[in-house]
C-alpha positions in Angstrom: 41.2 -69.5 -20.9 42.4 -73.4 -21.2 41.1 -75.7 -19.0 43.0 -78.7 -17.4 41.0 -81.2 -16.5 42.7 -84.6 -14.4 42.6 -87.7 -17.1 39.7 -89.4 -14.4 37.8 -87.5 -17.1 38.6 -88.0 -19.6 36.8 -91.0 -20.5 34.0 -89.4 -18.7 30.5 -90.4 -21.1 27.6 -88.0 -21.4 25.9 -84.5 -22.1 29.1 -82.1 -22.8 29.0 -79.5 -20.0 28.2 -76.6 -18.9 31.8 -75.6 -19.0 32.6 -76.3 -22.5 29.2 -74.4 -23.7 29.9 -71.5 -22.5 32.9 -71.5 -23.3 31.9 -72.7 -27.6 29.4 -69.2 -26.9 30.7 -66.5 -29.3 31.9 -62.7 -27.6 28.7 -60.2 -27.4 28.8 -56.7 -27.9 28.4 -54.8 -25.0 27.3 -51.9 -26.8 24.3 -53.4 -28.3 23.4 -55.2 -25.0 23.8 -51.2 -23.1 21.4 -50.1 -25.9 18.9 -52.8 -24.6 19.2 -51.8 -21.9 18.8 -48.3 -22.8 15.2 -49.8 -24.2 14.7 -52.3 -21.4 14.1 -49.0 -18.7 12.7 -47.1 -20.8 9.8 -49.2 -20.7 10.3 -50.0 -16.6 9.6 -47.0 -16.0 6.7 -45.5 -19.0 5.0 -48.7 -17.3 5.9 -48.0 -13.9 5.8 -43.9 -13.2 2.5 -44.5 -15.1 3.2 -42.6 -18.3 1.1 -40.9 -21.0 1.8 -40.8 -24.2 5.5 -42.0 -24.7 6.2 -43.7 -27.8 9.9 -45.6 -26.9 10.2 -46.5 -29.4 10.2 -42.5 -31.0 13.0 -41.5 -28.5 15.7 -44.3 -31.2 17.1 -43.3 -34.6 16.6 -45.7 -37.6 20.1 -47.2 -36.0 19.1 -47.3 -32.9 15.2 -48.9 -34.2 17.6 -51.5 -36.3 19.1 -52.4 -33.5 16.9 -53.9 -31.0 16.0 -57.1 -33.7 19.7 -58.1 -33.8 21.4 -60.5 -32.4 23.5 -59.6 -29.6 26.4 -61.0 -31.1 26.9 -59.2 -33.8 28.8 -56.2 -34.3 25.8 -53.6 -35.2 25.6 -50.1 -36.2 25.1 -47.5 -32.9 24.1 -44.3 -33.2 26.9 -42.1 -33.5 27.3 -38.9 -31.7 25.4 -36.7 -34.3 21.2 -37.0 -33.1 18.5 -36.0 -35.1 17.6 -32.3 -32.9 14.0 -33.6 -32.6 14.9 -36.9 -31.1 17.0 -34.9 -29.3 13.6 -33.4 -28.2 11.7 -36.6 -27.2 14.2 -37.7 -24.9 14.5 -34.5 -23.2 10.4 -34.9 -22.7 11.1 -38.3 -21.8 13.7 -38.1 -19.6 11.7 -34.9 -17.7 8.0 -36.4 -18.4 10.5 -39.0 -15.8 11.2 -37.0 -13.2 8.5 -35.3 -13.1 5.8 -38.5 -12.5 8.1 -40.0 -9.6 8.5 -36.4 -7.6 4.4 -35.8 -7.8 4.1 -39.7 -6.7 6.1 -39.2 -4.0 4.2 -35.6 -3.0 0.7 -37.8 -3.7 1.9 -40.7 -0.8 3.6 -38.8 1.7 0.5 -35.9 1.7 -2.4 -38.6 1.7 -0.2 -41.4 3.8 2.9 -40.1 5.1 4.6 -43.0 3.2 7.0 -43.6 2.4 9.7 -44.4 -1.0 10.8 -46.6 0.5 7.3 -47.9 0.8 5.6 -46.7 -2.3 7.8 -48.8 -4.5 8.5 -52.2 -1.9 10.7 -53.5 -5.2 12.8 -51.2 -5.8 14.5 -50.3 -2.6 17.0 -47.9 -2.8 15.7 -46.9 -6.3 15.6 -42.7 -6.9 14.0 -41.7 -9.6 15.1 -38.7 -10.9 19.0 -39.9 -10.4 18.1 -43.2 -12.3 16.8 -40.2 -15.0 20.0 -38.3 -14.4 22.0 -41.3 -15.5 19.9 -42.7 -18.3 20.5 -39.6 -20.3 24.5 -40.1 -20.1 22.5 -42.9 -22.6 20.5 -40.7 -24.8 22.7 -38.0 -24.6 20.9 -35.8 -22.9 22.5 -33.2 -20.6 22.4 -34.9 -16.3 21.8 -30.4 -15.0 19.3 -30.0 -17.2 17.3 -33.7 -15.2 19.1 -31.9 -12.3 17.9 -28.8 -12.6 14.2 -29.5 -13.3 14.3 -32.1 -10.7 14.9 -30.0 -8.0 12.3 -26.5 -9.2 9.5 -29.9 -9.3 10.6 -30.6 -5.6 10.2 -26.4 -5.0 7.0 -26.6 -6.4 5.4 -29.4 -4.2 6.7 -27.3 -1.6 9.1 -30.1 -0.3 11.8 -26.8 -0.5 14.3 -29.3 1.8 14.7 -31.5 -0.2 15.4 -29.2 -3.7 18.4 -26.9 -1.0 19.6 -30.5 -0.9 
């Protein structure tokens, strides 16, 4: 973009303006940023829901693992549409664990002290973990319907029939 400046600013000496520095930066490769976002979301869900036995890098193939250690401005080969069935199985198991842990945490806290989800996760108002797992399923090439069906089954199994019907 062309930035017009007034004549008075032309003779100013000093460090380069932040606008000029920003314009000189290389453009990022957005799919690589999305790929990093998926990893961050997986790590956060694992930590927040205290999931045991999760190996986050096992959710990615060799191309995906290599892409994590590259500059965000570089154009990297990211995983294609054809995935190894073993990786897809691990991804599916992870998403189902997230849904199960979220429902279990919510139900156990509500039975103990009648605590709402907002009070249970105070810094995550509006964050619905099962919905987040369904959204993450798109990135991980897993059927959203499978995740949603598992969520409904979990709600019914914990006696939350009114939520399961919704």
